[in-house]
Every structure is written in C-alpha cells, then in structure tokens.
C-alpha positions in Angstrom: -29.7 -30.9 -49.1 -29.6 -32.9 -52.9 -26.0 -33.7 -53.9 -26.8 -32.3 -57.0 -27.8 -28.8 -56.0 -25.2 -28.7 -53.8 -22.9 -29.8 -57.1 -24.6 -26.8 -58.7 -24.5 -24.2 -55.9 -20.7 -24.9 -56.4 -20.0 -24.9 -60.4 -22.2 -21.2 -60.3 -19.5 -19.8 -57.4 -16.8 -21.2 -59.1 -17.7 -19.8 -62.7 -18.1 -16.2 -60.6 -14.4 -16.9 -59.6 -13.4 -17.7 -63.0 -14.6 -14.2 -64.3 -12.3 -12.2 -61.6 -9.2 -15.1 -61.8 -9.5 -14.3 -65.9 -9.5 -10.4 -65.1 -6.6 -11.2 -63.0 -4.8 -12.6 -65.8 -5.3 -10.0 -68.4 -4.5 -7.7 -65.6 -0.8 -9.4 -65.2 0.0 -10.4 -68.5 -2.0 -8.1 -70.3 -5.0 -8.5 -72.9 -4.5 -10.5 -76.0 -3.4 -9.2 -79.6 -5.7 -9.7 -82.0 -3.8 -12.6 -84.2 -3.2 -14.8 -80.7 -7.3 -14.1 -80.2 -7.6 -15.6 -84.0 -5.1 -18.5 -83.6 -6.9 -19.7 -80.2 -10.3 -19.4 -82.0 -9.4 -22.2 -84.2 -7.9 -24.2 -82.0 -10.5 -23.9 -79.2 -13.6 -24.5 -81.8 -11.8 -28.3 -82.3 -11.5 -28.8 -78.7 -14.6 -27.7 -77.4 -16.1 -30.8 -75.3 -12.1 -30.7 -73.5 -12.4 -27.2 -72.9 -15.9 -27.4 -71.2 -15.2 -30.5 -69.6 -11.9 -29.0 -68.4 -13.6 -25.5 -67.4 -16.2 -27.1 -65.7 -13.8 -29.3 -63.7 -11.8 -26.3 -62.7 -14.7 -24.5 -61.9 -16.4 -27.0 -59.2 -12.4 -26.5 -57.8 -12.4 -23.3 -57.6 -15.6 -23.4 -56.3 -15.0 -25.0 -53.0 -12.1 -22.9 -52.6 -14.1 -19.8 -52.4 -17.0 -21.3 -50.8 -14.4 -21.5 -48.0 -12.5 -18.9 -48.2 -16.3 -16.9 -48.2 -17.1 -18.7 -45.8 -13.9 -18.1 -43.3 -13.6 -14.6 -44.3 -17.9 -13.3 -43.9 -18.2 -15.5 -41.4 -16.7 -13.6 -39.1 -19.6 -10.9 -39.8 -21.7 -13.5 -39.9 -21.6 -14.4 -36.1 -21.3 -10.4 -35.0 -25.3 -10.4 -36.9 -26.1 -13.7 -35.4 -24.8 -12.1 -31.9 -26.4 -9.0 -32.5 -29.8 -10.8 -33.6 -30.2 -13.1 -30.4 -28.9 -10.8 -27.9 -27.7 -14.0 -25.8 -31.2 -15.6 -25.4 -31.8 -17.6 -28.1 -30.3 -21.3 -28.5 -27.1 -21.9 -30.7 -27.6 -22.5 -34.2 -26.9 -26.3 -34.0 -29.7 -26.1 -31.3 -31.5 -24.5 -33.7 -30.7 -26.8 -36.0 -31.7 -29.7 -34.1 -35.1 -28.5 -33.5 -36.2 -27.9 -37.1 -35.0 -31.5 -38.4 -36.8 -32.8 -35.1 -40.0 -31.2 -34.5 -40.8 -29.4 -37.6 -39.6 -31.3 -40.4 -42.3 -29.6 -42.8 -39.8 -26.4 -42.0 -36.6 -28.2 -43.3 -36.7 -27.4 -47.0 -37.5 -23.7 -46.9 -34.3 -23.9 -44.5 -32.1 -25.8 -46.5 -33.3 -23.0 -49.5 -32.0 -20.3 -47.4 -28.9 -22.4 -47.0 -28.6 -22.2 -50.9 -29.2 -18.9 -51.4 -26.7 -18.1 -47.9 -24.0 -20.0 -49.8 -24.5 -18.0 -53.5 -24.7 -15.0 -51.9 -22.1 -15.2 -49.6 -19.7 -15.9 -52.4 -21.1 -13.7 -54.5 -19.9 -10.9 -52.0 -16.4 -12.5 -52.2 -16.8 -12.6 -55.9 -18.0 -9.1 -57.5 -16.2 -8.0 -54.9 -12.7 -9.3 -56.8 -14.1 -8.3 -59.9 -15.0 -4.6 -58.8 -11.4 -4.4 -57.3 -9.9 -5.8 -60.7 -11.7 -3.7 -63.1 -9.5 -0.7 -63.2 -6.1 -2.9 -63.9 -7.6 -4.6 -66.4 -8.4 -1.7 -68.6 -12.2 -2.2 -69.6 -14.0 0.3 -71.4 -11.4 3.2 -69.9 -13.6 6.4 -71.4 -16.9 5.0 -69.1 -14.6 3.1 -66.0 -16.8 5.4 -63.8 -19.6 3.8 -65.2 -18.4 0.6 -64.8 -17.2 1.3 -61.4 -20.7 2.8 -60.2 -22.9 -0.3 -61.9 -20.4 -2.7 -60.1 -20.6 -0.9 -56.6 -24.1 -0.7 -56.9 -24.4 -4.8 -57.3 -22.0 -5.1 -54.6 -24.0 -3.5 -52.5 -26.7 -5.3 -53.3 -25.0 -8.6 -52.8 -24.2 -7.5 -49.6 -27.7 -6.3 -48.5 -29.0 -9.7 -50.0 -26.9 -11.9 -47.3 -27.4 -9.6 -44.8 -31.0 -10.3 -45.1 -30.8 -13.6 -45.5 -28.8 -14.3 -42.3 -31.3 -12.8 -40.2 -33.9 -14.8 -42.3 
C-alpha cells in the first residue's frame, strides 16, 4: 500500500470526524451569531492558507485516532463475522495474508484495494453514527428533523452493510 494512499484515507476519515466534532462544539457552545460569523469570515479570508494547513494537520491527527478507535470498537464485530464465516476450518488471517503475498502476488493489489475500502467504511460507521446522534442536539432544521434523522439512518445503515459486505470479501 502506498504511503500517499494511506495518507489520503486517514485524511478522509479525519475530515469526516471534523464534521461531528464541529457539530459537538455547536451542540455544547451553541451556534455562532450572525455578527460573530461575519467577523470570523473576514479573518478567515486573510488566513486561508494557514487555516487550511492547520485543519489538514488536525484532520490527519483526528483520522489516526478515529481509525484506531473504529478498529478497536468495530473489531469486536469484525472478529465475530470472521469466526462465523470461517467456522474454524480456515487458516488464520495472518496465514492467509502470507499465502497471498507469496503464492498469488497478482492478487495483492486487489487485497490492498479491499483493505482501503474496509478502513474507510469502518471509520464511516463510527463517524456517520456520531453525526446521526448529534443531529438533534445541534438543532439542524427543527422542522425537518424527522427527514434528517431518517436519511442519516439510511446512510448509516448503508455504511454498516457496506462494511459487512467488504469484510466478507
């Protein structure tokens, strides 16, 4: 797996985490006032490069944390699925990876592609779930709260299903 690809995956995970972290801050501190928003807008315009660089660095750090948390939390489900699929007759994951890398090098690219998708969807299960939980606390579009929660639930269910299918792959 290339380092650039891994960096991009971690950034995507981190930026997803920045969404729910921002929602959490709004839920705790309240939404910004129009005056504060206009003042911040002019300051942000002057420091675009610095803010972009800082946000990217923070998103990378947050992405690493979320990836590790998702691996630990969802890893429990992961192990249950693997046990149910393998039923004790398959070799361990380490043995299968060793076999793949030594005996079928043409399949390594496909394996790495699936691993990338697994990492993103595993983190999406956690990130989208956190966003969905925070929606009522942020007070986004109170008149359309049911629709937002319904669509969010469908998206979260899709990420869970996608992760499950990828894991079976």
